[in-house]
C-alpha distance (Angstrom), angle and dihedral (degrees) to the residues before:
residue distance angle dihedral
M1 . . .
L2 3.80 . .
S3 3.81 90.0 .
E4 3.80 87.4 66.8
I5 3.81 92.3 58.6
K6 3.81 116.9 85.2
S7 3.81 133.6 179.5
S8 3.80 127.5 -130.6
R9 3.80 134.9 -151.4
E10 3.81 89.8 -100.7
G11 3.80 90.1 63.1
L12 3.79 92.8 -108.4
L13 3.80 124.9 129.1
S14 3.80 119.4 -132.8
I15 3.80 127.9 -156.2
S16 3.79 123.2 -141.9
S17 3.80 116.4 -110.0
N18 3.80 89.0 -120.4
L19 3.81 92.4 57.9
L20 3.80 92.6 42.6
E21 3.78 90.3 54.4
K22 3.81 89.9 55.1
L23 3.78 94.6 40.8
V24 3.81 106.6 43.8
R25 3.78 118.4 70.2
K26 3.80 118.4 -150.7
D27 3.82 98.5 -173.0
P28 3.83 116.7 102.9
I29 3.78 111.1 -79.4
A30 3.81 89.0 -142.5
D31 3.81 89.2 68.3
T32 3.81 90.3 67.5
Y33 3.80 106.3 21.0
D34 3.77 137.4 44.6
V35 3.80 100.9 -136.1
E36 3.80 118.4 -163.2
E37 3.78 113.7 -125.9
T38 3.80 96.4 -140.3
P39 3.84 114.8 71.5
F40 3.80 117.4 -132.5
A41 3.80 90.8 -157.5
R42 3.76 131.0 28.7
G43 3.80 136.7 -171.7
K44 3.79 134.9 175.6
F45 3.79 94.0 -85.4
A46 3.79 104.6 11.3
T47 3.77 141.3 53.2
V48 3.81 128.4 -162.6
R49 3.79 121.0 -145.4
K50 3.77 133.4 177.4
A51 3.81 112.1 -105.5
N52 3.80 122.0 -167.7
H53 3.79 118.1 -155.8
R54 3.79 105.5 -131.2
A55 3.79 97.7 -149.9
T56 3.80 99.1 45.7
G57 3.80 102.6 22.7
V58 3.81 90.2 -131.4
S59 3.81 115.4 144.9
Y60 3.80 124.3 -137.3
A61 3.78 137.7 -179.3
A62 3.81 108.2 -110.6
K63 3.79 109.5 -154.6
F64 3.81 110.3 -160.4
I65 3.83 109.8 -159.3
K66 3.80 121.5 -172.5
K67 3.79 111.7 -121.4
R68 3.79 91.4 -149.8
R69 3.80 127.1 43.4
R70 3.77 120.4 -174.6
A71 3.82 89.6 -15.0
T72 3.83 91.5 -53.4
D73 3.79 122.9 121.2
Q74 3.82 110.6 -118.9
T75 3.80 101.0 179.8
K76 3.82 92.3 108.8
E77 3.82 90.8 57.9
I78 3.81 91.6 44.7
F79 3.81 92.1 50.8
H80 3.80 87.7 50.0
E81 3.81 90.8 56.3
I82 3.80 90.1 48.6
A83 3.81 90.6 49.4
V84 3.82 92.1 51.3
L85 3.80 90.4 51.6
L86 3.81 90.3 49.6
Q87 3.79 91.0 51.2
C88 3.80 90.7 50.4
E89 3.80 99.2 44.6
S90 3.82 92.0 111.0
S91 3.80 92.5 56.6
G92 3.77 119.4 96.9
R93 3.80 89.9 -156.5
V94 3.81 97.2 60.3
V95 3.80 123.8 72.3
R96 3.82 111.3 -105.2
L97 3.81 124.4 -116.9
H98 3.80 113.0 -136.8
E99 3.81 106.8 175.0
V100 3.80 142.3 -17.7
Y101 3.80 126.9 -137.1
E102 3.78 130.6 -175.4
T103 3.79 126.5 -150.8
T104 3.80 130.0 177.1
S105 3.82 91.7 -88.8
D106 3.82 106.7 17.6
M107 3.74 146.6 44.9
V108 3.80 109.5 -140.0
L109 3.79 119.7 -152.1
L110 3.81 114.3 -163.5
L111 3.78 103.9 -150.2
E112 3.78 137.1 -179.6
L113 3.81 108.3 -82.3
A114 3.81 113.9 -125.8
A115 3.80 109.6 -147.7
G116 3.80 93.8 -153.0
G117 3.80 96.5 50.0
E118 3.80 121.9 -149.9
L119 3.80 123.7 -9.8
Q120 3.80 85.0 -127.3
R121 3.81 89.1 74.5
I122 3.79 92.1 65.0
L123 3.79 91.4 48.9
E124 3.80 91.5 50.8
G125 3.81 91.3 54.2
D126 3.77 129.4 80.0
E127 3.80 95.3 -85.8
C128 3.81 133.4 65.6
L129 3.78 124.9 -154.2
G130 3.76 115.1 -86.7
E131 3.78 115.2 -128.9
L132 3.81 95.2 -101.3
E133 3.78 90.9 50.5
A134 3.82 92.7 44.7
K135 3.79 88.9 50.0
R136 3.81 92.3 53.4
A137 3.79 91.0 45.9
M138 3.80 92.9 50.6
R139 3.80 91.7 49.8
Q140 3.80 91.1 55.1
I141 3.80 91.6 46.8
L142 3.81 89.8 51.0
E143 3.81 90.8 49.0
G144 3.78 90.2 55.0
L145 3.79 91.5 45.2
A146 3.81 91.2 49.3
Y147 3.81 89.0 56.8
L148 3.81 89.8 53.1
H149 3.79 95.4 44.9
E150 3.80 91.5 50.5
R151 3.81 84.6 63.1
N152 3.83 93.1 43.8
I153 3.81 91.3 -110.5
A154 3.80 117.0 144.7
H155 3.81 112.5 -159.3
L156 3.84 94.6 -158.5
D157 3.82 95.3 -173.4
L158 3.78 107.0 65.4
K159 3.81 109.0 158.6
P160 3.82 137.5 127.7
Q161 3.82 91.2 -90.9
N162 3.82 89.8 61.9
L163 3.80 96.2 49.0
L164 3.79 115.9 86.6
L165 3.79 129.4 -155.5
T166 3.79 114.0 -145.1
I167 3.84 90.6 -166.8
E168 3.78 122.5 58.3
N169 3.83 112.8 -104.3
S170 3.79 92.2 -8.7
C171 3.80 136.3 107.8
E172 3.80 92.8 -158.5
D173 3.82 93.2 108.7
I174 3.82 119.1 28.4
K175 3.80 127.0 176.5
L176 3.80 131.9 -169.5
C177 3.79 119.0 -124.4
D178 3.82 143.0 170.1
F179 3.80 108.8 58.2
G180 3.78 95.3 174.3
I181 3.80 94.8 121.9
S182 3.80 97.8 29.9
R183 3.80 117.4 124.2
V184 3.80 135.8 -155.2
L185 3.79 108.7 -131.5
E186 3.78 110.8 -151.0
K187 3.79 120.8 -166.6
G188 3.79 111.9 -92.6
V189 3.82 93.9 14.8
E190 3.80 120.4 107.6
V191 3.79 120.6 -150.0
R192 3.80 116.5 -164.5
E193 3.80 118.4 177.6
I194 3.77 139.7 142.9
I195 3.79 98.7 -124.8
G196 3.78 136.9 134.1
T197 3.79 139.1 62.1
P198 3.84 119.3 -57.3
D199 3.81 100.7 -121.1
Y200 3.81 93.3 44.5
V201 3.81 103.1 36.9
A202 3.81 118.6 117.4
P203 3.83 124.1 -120.9
E204 3.82 93.6 -113.7
V205 3.80 90.6 59.5
L206 3.81 91.2 54.5
S207 3.81 91.3 48.5
Y208 3.82 91.4 46.9
E209 3.78 94.2 -118.9
P210 3.82 122.8 147.9
I211 3.78 116.4 -67.0
T212 3.80 115.4 -124.6
L213 3.78 136.7 174.1
A214 3.81 85.4 -93.8
T215 3.82 88.0 69.0
D216 3.81 87.1 75.1
I217 3.81 90.7 50.8
W218 3.81 90.4 63.2
S219 3.81 89.2 53.9
I220 3.81 88.8 50.3
G221 3.80 89.7 57.7
V222 3.80 91.2 50.1
L223 3.81 90.7 47.3
A224 3.79 92.3 52.7
Y225 3.82 90.7 51.3
V226 3.81 91.4 48.6
L227 3.81 95.3 47.1
L228 3.80 92.3 49.0
T229 3.81 97.8 45.3
G230 3.79 109.5 14.5
Y231 3.81 89.9 -124.0
S232 3.77 135.0 102.1
P233 3.82 112.5 -115.1
F234 3.81 92.5 -142.4
G235 3.81 103.5 26.4
A236 3.80 115.8 131.6
A237 3.79 140.6 169.0
D238 3.82 91.8 -78.1
K239 3.77 139.5 11.8
Q240 3.79 94.3 -104.7
Q241 3.80 90.7 58.8
T242 3.81 90.9 44.8
Y243 3.81 90.8 54.0
L244 3.80 92.2 50.5
N245 3.80 90.7 49.5
I246 3.81 88.6 51.8
S247 3.79 94.9 46.9
K248 3.83 90.6 51.6
C249 3.83 93.3 38.3
A250 3.81 87.3 -127.5
L251 3.79 93.6 -172.0
S252 3.80 126.7 167.3
F253 3.80 133.7 172.6
D254 3.77 105.4 -147.3
K255 3.79 114.1 -152.4
D256 3.79 95.0 -131.1
L257 3.82 90.2 56.6
F258 3.80 99.3 38.9
E259 3.79 103.8 33.6
D260 3.83 91.3 105.8
I261 3.81 95.8 38.4
S262 3.80 122.8 96.1
S263 3.79 124.2 -114.4
T264 3.82 88.0 -122.8
A265 3.79 90.4 61.7
I266 3.79 90.7 49.4
D267 3.80 89.5 49.8
F268 3.82 89.3 53.0
I269 3.80 90.1 55.0
T270 3.79 95.5 46.8
T271 3.81 90.6 46.1
A272 3.81 90.8 58.2
L273 3.81 98.2 38.6
V274 3.80 100.0 71.8
V275 3.81 117.8 138.4
D276 3.81 94.5 -141.7
P277 3.83 105.8 70.3
R278 3.81 90.5 -155.5
K279 3.80 89.3 64.8
R280 3.79 96.2 50.1
P281 3.80 118.7 103.2
S282 3.78 122.7 -110.1
V283 3.77 120.3 -107.8
Q284 3.82 89.3 -103.9
E285 3.80 90.9 53.2
L286 3.80 89.0 53.1
L287 3.81 89.8 50.2
D288 3.81 86.8 54.6
H289 3.81 92.8 48.3
P290 3.85 110.9 118.6
W291 3.80 92.1 -118.1
I292 3.81 92.9 56.4
S293 3.81 99.9 32.8
F294 3.83 91.5 59.3
K295 3.80 92.0 -116.8
S296 3.78 93.1 120.7
I297 3.79 133.5 79.2
I298 3.79 112.3 -130.3
F299 3.76 135.2 -173.3
P300 3.82 120.6 -95.6
Q301 3.78 110.3 -80.8
I302 3.79 118.3 -98.3
T303 3.77 110.4 -153.4
K304 3.79 99.9 -174.1
K305 3.76 129.8 55.1
S306 3.79 112.1 -148.0
S307 3.77 120.5 -120.8
E308 3.82 85.0 -121.0
I309 3.80 85.7 87.4
L310 3.76 88.3 76.5
S311 3.80 92.7 57.5
V312 3.79 98.6 44.5
T313 3.80 110.4 104.7
P314 2.84 144.9 -142.0
K315 3.83 113.3 29.1
S316 3.74 131.8 172.0
T317 3.79 86.1 -109.4
P318 3.82 114.8 24.0
I319 3.79 117.9 -117.9
S320 3.81 89.4 -116.7
Q321 3.79 88.1 64.9
R322 3.80 97.2 43.2
K323 3.75 95.6 86.9
T324 3.78 99.3 157.0
L325 3.78 121.3 99.7
P326 3.80 103.1 -34.2
C327 3.80 102.4 179.9
V328 3.77 96.9 179.2
T329 3.81 105.1 127.5
S330 3.76 137.2 -32.7
D331 3.81 86.8 -101.0
T332 3.78 92.7 63.2
P333 3.83 106.7 122.9
K334 3.79 114.9 -105.9
S335 3.79 89.5 -124.3
Q336 3.80 87.3 67.3
R337 3.78 94.2 47.9
K338 3.78 95.7 61.0
T339 3.78 121.0 113.9
Y340 3.76 138.9 -176.2
G341 3.78 86.8 -135.7
S342 3.79 93.7 111.3
D343 3.79 94.0 51.4
S344 3.76 117.8 93.9
L345 3.75 130.1 -148.3
N346 3.74 104.8 -143.5
G347 3.76 141.8 137.2
T348 3.75 134.6 87.1
Y349 3.76 112.1 -66.3
T350 3.79 95.6 -143.0
D351 3.79 95.2 50.3
T352 3.76 96.5 62.3
P353 3.78 132.7 65.4
T354 3.79 117.3 -114.6
R355 3.74 131.6 -136.6
T356 3.78 130.3 -153.6
Y357 3.80 119.6 -140.3
N358 3.78 130.1 -170.9
V359 3.78 112.1 -137.6
S360 3.80 120.5 -158.1
T361 3.77 123.7 -112.5
N362 3.79 95.7 -111.1
C363 3.80 97.5 62.5
L364 3.78 92.4 139.2
C365 3.76 97.2 45.9
P366 3.80 120.2 26.0
Q367 3.82 89.5 178.5
C368 3.82 91.9 71.3
G369 3.74 134.8 57.2
T370 3.76 122.8 -122.7
T371 3.79 91.6 -43.4
C372 3.79 121.0 54.5
R373 3.81 115.5 -149.2
H374 3.80 97.0 179.3
L375 3.77 100.4 85.7
P376 3.82 133.2 3.5
H377 3.78 98.8 -101.0
T378 3.76 131.7 128.6
P379 3.82 112.6 -102.1
V380 3.78 113.9 -122.1
S381 3.77 111.6 -116.2
K382 3.78 123.3 -128.3
T383 3.76 102.6 -83.2
P384 3.79 132.9 165.9
I385 3.79 111.3 -124.0
T386 3.78 120.0 -163.7
V387 3.78 117.8 -155.9
D388 3.77 137.8 166.7
R389 3.80 112.8 -86.2
V390 3.79 90.4 -131.0
I391 3.79 89.6 65.8
L392 3.77 94.4 55.7
C393 3.79 96.9 45.7
């Protein structure tokens, strides 16, 4: 089967017509499955519904993907996602593909149903992950990523929404999903695209430099920060500010967020969050890091973050601007729970006009003037940053 899957210069996998004919079913899905009308997950161009197999009673996640988006045929990208899932079917850390259906408007991927849903659900609740639990979760995520990287596949959209829990309210078994913007990186072939999710995207993507497997490593560093604190390390009041924070790696470890977190965990984050992708560790090196390899002693896990976080001032980035995943208490205002995590950065860089914006010197601390006295960080100088217009829309 794998011999009938080929890669292209765009980083997309293609499936032979012979294999597609065997793989894709054209009969009505309703003849075999009872598909719920209401989606339990929704994206810009896809919805996911529960589908119950009538004969066996087994439930699956039916991912309905539009074949055309803005009058553009997307079947090549959909077949790529199917091919990635086929290549990863032997991995226990990647969601399993069961069947594929085609309708007049959609491709339908029948996927393994994860009982616990997205990891994002836990982060949106009243409790954050304790350090021991975050450590176990990160190890599983790295195991799944190692399987991909061994096959030169970059996921490029690692975030809590794309991590599935097979057990309800538990991080004991995590699987990677959603390979719609993943790319296969062949030796000697450069892939440059503006793709990803704002809070998790790597600096080289924003500067339109070649994507590498190290692009995923940056997202791993962001993920670790988010799982341990419930906050984005680079999140700001708007996307433009977020992108500048990313490009400068404006990273801080506020005492009120990290007082119960070990120095080994902080070292893991700083090891992954390096602007130069050539200096980032490989996924295997992160698996061997003391924090992940269980060679370190960490503090007892703290599962709840006190509402006192909201009253502690000042911070390097004010709470009002930290809009990603605050899991402080159930009383936290909804305006502070918002995230750019559902937004995608996609589109061809050369097709769209660009704009240049001047960003003020106090990007990390709008409360101060040109010199911030809140935390010992280096102020970001006034620098024009040019980004694709699609990103800012």
